[in-house]
VORO-232592 format. One record per residue: residue number from 1; residue in three letters; chain; y, z, x of N, C-alpha, C in turn. Coordinates in pm, 1 decimal. Example, Ala and Ser with C-alpha at 12.3 -4.5 7.8 and 13.67 -1.06 7.14 Angstrom:
+-----+------+------+----------+----------+----------+----------+----------+----------+----------+----------+----------+
: pos : code : unit :      n.Y :      n.Z :      n.X :     ca.Y :     ca.Z :     ca.X :      c.Y :      c.Z :      c.X :
+-----+------+------+----------+----------+----------+----------+----------+----------+----------+----------+----------+
:   1 :  ala :    A :   -569.0 :    780.0 :   1319.0 :   -450.0 :    780.0 :   1230.0 :   -330.0 :    780.0 :   1320.0 :
:   2 :  ser :    A :   -225.0 :    708.0 :   1285.0 :   -106.0 :    714.0 :   1367.0 :      3.0 :    787.0 :   1290.0 :
+-----+------+------+----------+----------+----------+----------+----------+----------+----------+----------+----------+
***
This chain:
+-----+------+------+----------+----------+----------+----------+----------+----------+----------+----------+----------+
: pos : code : unit :      n.Y :      n.Z :      n.X :     ca.Y :     ca.Z :     ca.X :      c.Y :      c.Z :      c.X :
+-----+------+------+----------+----------+----------+----------+----------+----------+----------+----------+----------+
:   1 :  met :    A :  13314.1 :  10884.1 :  11551.9 :  13277.2 :  10761.5 :  11483.1 :  13184.4 :  10676.7 :  11568.9 :
:   2 :  ile :    A :  13217.3 :  10662.0 :  11696.3 :  13132.6 :  10582.3 :  11785.6 :  12996.6 :  10648.7 :  11803.5 :
:   3 :  gln :    A :  12994.4 :  10782.3 :  11812.6 :  12867.0 :  10853.2 :  11827.9 :  12779.3 :  10832.0 :  11705.6 :
:   4 :  asn :    A :  12837.7 :  10837.3 :  11587.2 :  12760.7 :  10814.1 :  11465.0 :  12704.7 :  10672.5 :  11462.7 :
:   5 :  thr :    A :  12783.7 :  10576.9 :  11505.1 :  12738.5 :  10438.6 :  11508.8 :  12622.7 :  10423.0 :  11607.1 :
:   6 :  leu :    A :  12634.0 :  10486.6 :  11722.3 :  12526.1 :  10480.3 :  11820.6 :  12399.0 :  10545.9 :  11768.3 :
:   7 :  leu :    A :  12411.9 :  10656.0 :  11696.8 :  12294.8 :  10721.6 :  11638.3 :  12226.5 :  10631.7 :  11535.6 :
:   8 :  val :    A :  12305.2 :  10564.6 :  11455.5 :  12249.3 :  10472.9 :  11356.2 :  12176.5 :  10357.9 :  11425.4 :
:   9 :  ile :    A :  12236.1 :  10304.1 :  11529.2 :  12172.8 :  10193.8 :  11603.2 :  12040.8 :  10240.7 :  11664.8 :
:  10 :  lys :    A :  12040.0 :  10358.9 :  11725.8 :  11916.9 :  10411.4 :  11784.6 :  11809.6 :  10432.0 :  11678.2 :
:  11 :  leu :    A :  11849.2 :  10481.6 :  11561.8 :  11754.4 :  10502.7 :  11452.8 :  11695.0 :  10370.8 :  11404.9 :
:  12 :  leu :    A :  11779.0 :  10270.0 :  11390.9 :  11730.4 :  10138.7 :  11347.9 :  11633.5 :  10079.3 :  11449.6 :
:  13 :  ile :    A :  11661.2 :  10097.3 :  11576.0 :  11570.1 :  10048.3 :  11680.3 :  11436.2 :  10119.7 :  11671.4 :
:  14 :  lys :    A :  11438.9 :  10250.0 :  11651.4 :  11314.2 :  10325.9 :  11639.7 :  11233.7 :  10281.5 :  11518.0 :
:  15 :  ile :    A :  11300.4 :  10263.5 :  11405.9 :  11231.4 :  10219.1 :  11284.2 :  11168.4 :  10082.3 :  11307.2 :
:  16 :  his :    A :  11242.3 :   9992.8 :  11368.0 :  11189.3 :   9859.3 :  11396.0 :  11068.3 :   9868.7 :  11488.0 :
:  17 :  asn :    A :  11073.5 :   9953.0 :  11589.5 :  10961.7 :   9968.5 :  11682.1 :  10838.8 :  10024.9 :  11612.2 :
:  18 :  tyr :    A :  10857.9 :  10120.4 :  11522.4 :  10745.0 :  10174.4 :  11446.1 :  10678.9 :  10065.0 :  11363.3 :
:  19 :  glu :    A :  10761.6 :   9984.2 :  11297.4 :  10706.9 :   9875.7 :  11215.5 :  10631.6 :   9775.9 :  11303.2 :
:  20 :  tyr :    A :  10684.1 :   9746.9 :  11418.6 :  10618.3 :   9655.0 :  11511.6 :  10483.4 :   9710.6 :  11554.8 :
:  21 :  val :    A :  10480.0 :   9839.1 :  11588.2 :  10355.0 :   9902.2 :  11631.3 :  10252.4 :   9898.3 :  11518.4 :
:  22 :  met :    A :  10295.3 :   9928.2 :  11397.1 :  10201.8 :   9928.3 :  11284.0 :  10145.7 :   9788.8 :  11259.2 :
:  23 :  glu :    A :  10229.8 :   9688.2 :  11260.5 :  10182.1 :   9551.2 :  11238.8 :  10088.6 :   9507.5 :  11351.6 :
:  24 :  asp :    A :  10120.5 :   9544.8 :  11473.7 :  10035.1 :   9510.5 :  11586.3 :   9901.1 :   9582.4 :  11575.3 :
:  25 :  leu :    A :   9903.5 :   9708.0 :  11534.7 :   9780.4 :   9784.1 :  11517.0 :   9693.7 :   9720.6 :  11408.3 :
:  26 :  lys :    A :   9755.5 :   9680.5 :  11299.1 :   9680.8 :   9614.2 :  11191.6 :   9621.7 :   9482.0 :  11239.8 :
:  27 :  arg :    A :   9696.0 :   9409.7 :  11321.3 :   9647.6 :   9281.5 :  11371.9 :   9529.6 :   9301.0 :  11466.5 :
:  28 :  ile :    A :   9539.1 :   9402.2 :  11552.0 :   9434.3 :   9426.0 :  11650.8 :   9310.2 :   9487.7 :  11586.6 :
:  29 :  lys :    A :   9329.7 :   9589.1 :  11504.5 :   9218.1 :   9666.1 :  11451.1 :   9178.2 :   9627.7 :  11308.3 :
:  30 :  arg :    A :   9256.0 :   9547.8 :  11243.8 :   9233.8 :   9506.9 :  11104.5 :   9271.8 :   9621.0 :  11009.7 :
:  31 :  asn :    A :   9310.0 :   9583.9 :  10889.1 :   9357.7 :   9680.9 :  10790.7 :   9252.3 :   9783.9 :  10752.8 :
:  32 :  asn :    A :   9125.1 :   9741.8 :  10744.5 :   9022.3 :   9837.3 :  10703.5 :   9004.7 :   9948.4 :  10806.7 :
:  33 :  trp :    A :   9019.8 :   9917.8 :  10935.7 :   9010.0 :  10021.2 :  11038.0 :   9125.8 :  10118.8 :  11023.4 :
:  34 :  val :    A :   9243.9 :  10067.3 :  11001.8 :   9362.1 :  10152.9 :  10985.4 :   9344.1 :  10246.0 :  10865.8 :
:  35 :  ala :    A :   9289.4 :  10193.1 :  10755.9 :   9267.8 :  10273.9 :  10636.1 :   9160.3 :  10380.9 :  10658.2 :
:  36 :  lys :    A :   9060.6 :  10350.7 :  10739.1 :   8950.6 :  10444.6 :  10761.8 :   8981.3 :  10549.8 :  10867.9 :
:  37 :  his :    A :   9085.3 :  10531.7 :  10945.6 :   9119.1 :  10623.1 :  11054.9 :   9264.6 :  10670.6 :  11046.6 :
:  38 :  pro :    A :   9302.3 :  10733.7 :  10935.9 :   9442.9 :  10775.4 :  10921.3 :   9487.9 :  10878.6 :  11025.1 :
:  39 :  asp :    A :   9396.5 :  10966.2 :  11068.3 :   9435.0 :  11066.2 :  11168.9 :   9467.2 :  11001.0 :  11302.9 :
:  40 :  thr :    A :   9387.7 :  10902.9 :  11340.1 :   9412.2 :  10831.8 :  11465.3 :   9544.1 :  10756.0 :  11459.8 :
:  41 :  val :    A :   9569.3 :  10690.9 :  11345.8 :   9694.6 :  10617.6 :  11328.0 :   9812.4 :  10714.3 :  11336.4 :
:  42 :  gln :    A :   9799.8 :  10830.5 :  11274.0 :   9906.8 :  10930.7 :  11279.0 :   9930.2 :  10977.9 :  11422.3 :
:  43 :  asn :    A :   9823.0 :  10996.0 :  11497.7 :   9837.1 :  11037.4 :  11638.6 :   9906.8 :  10930.5 :  11721.4 :
:  44 :  ile :    A :   9874.6 :  10804.9 :  11694.9 :   9940.7 :  10695.0 :  11765.0 :  10090.2 :  10696.0 :  11734.3 :
:  45 :  tyr :    A :  10124.6 :  10713.3 :  11605.2 :  10265.6 :  10720.2 :  11566.8 :  10336.0 :  10837.3 :  11633.0 :
:  46 :  ala :    A :  10269.6 :  10952.3 :  11634.8 :  10330.8 :  11070.8 :  11694.8 :  10356.2 :  11049.3 :  11844.1 :
:  47 :  ala :    A :  10259.3 :  10991.5 :  11912.7 :  10276.7 :  10965.5 :  12056.2 :  10388.3 :  10864.9 :  12079.5 :
:  48 :  phe :    A :  10391.1 :  10761.9 :  11998.6 :  10495.1 :  10660.3 :  12012.8 :  10633.0 :  10720.3 :  11983.9 :
:  49 :  gly :    A :  10641.4 :  10804.2 :  11881.2 :  10767.1 :  10871.5 :  11849.7 :  10813.2 :  10961.4 :  11962.1 :
:  50 :  trp :    A :  10718.3 :  11030.5 :  12025.0 :  10752.2 :  11117.3 :  12137.2 :  10807.6 :  11034.4 :  12252.4 :
:  51 :  ile :    A :  10742.5 :  10921.3 :  12281.3 :  10789.5 :  10833.3 :  12388.8 :  10930.1 :  10783.2 :  12359.2 :
:  52 :  leu :    A :  10954.4 :  10739.7 :  12236.2 :  11086.7 :  10689.5 :  12200.5 :  11193.3 :  10799.0 :  12207.0 :
:  53 :  ser :    A :  11155.9 :  10920.8 :  12175.0 :  11253.9 :  11028.3 :  12177.7 :  11296.3 :  11063.2 :  12320.6 :
:  54 :  lys :    A :  11215.3 :  11025.7 :  12419.1 :  11245.9 :  11053.8 :  12558.6 :  11334.6 :  10948.4 :  12622.3 :
:  55 :  arg :    A :  11362.9 :  10840.3 :  12550.1 :  11445.0 :  10732.3 :  12603.7 :  11588.6 :  10771.0 :  12610.1 :
+-----+------+------+----------+----------+----------+----------+----------+----------+----------+----------+----------+
***
């Protein structure tokens, strides 16, 4: 039960971090840049996900 709770907490933290990164990316690069560069955005997400998985 405690392990499941910890997994849920870790998942929620990761989801929140992804949302934070996306909003920050939109703020820095503007929405039109994000829309025009979906591959780059996907690579950023993948790298960020890899970093979070190593925590």
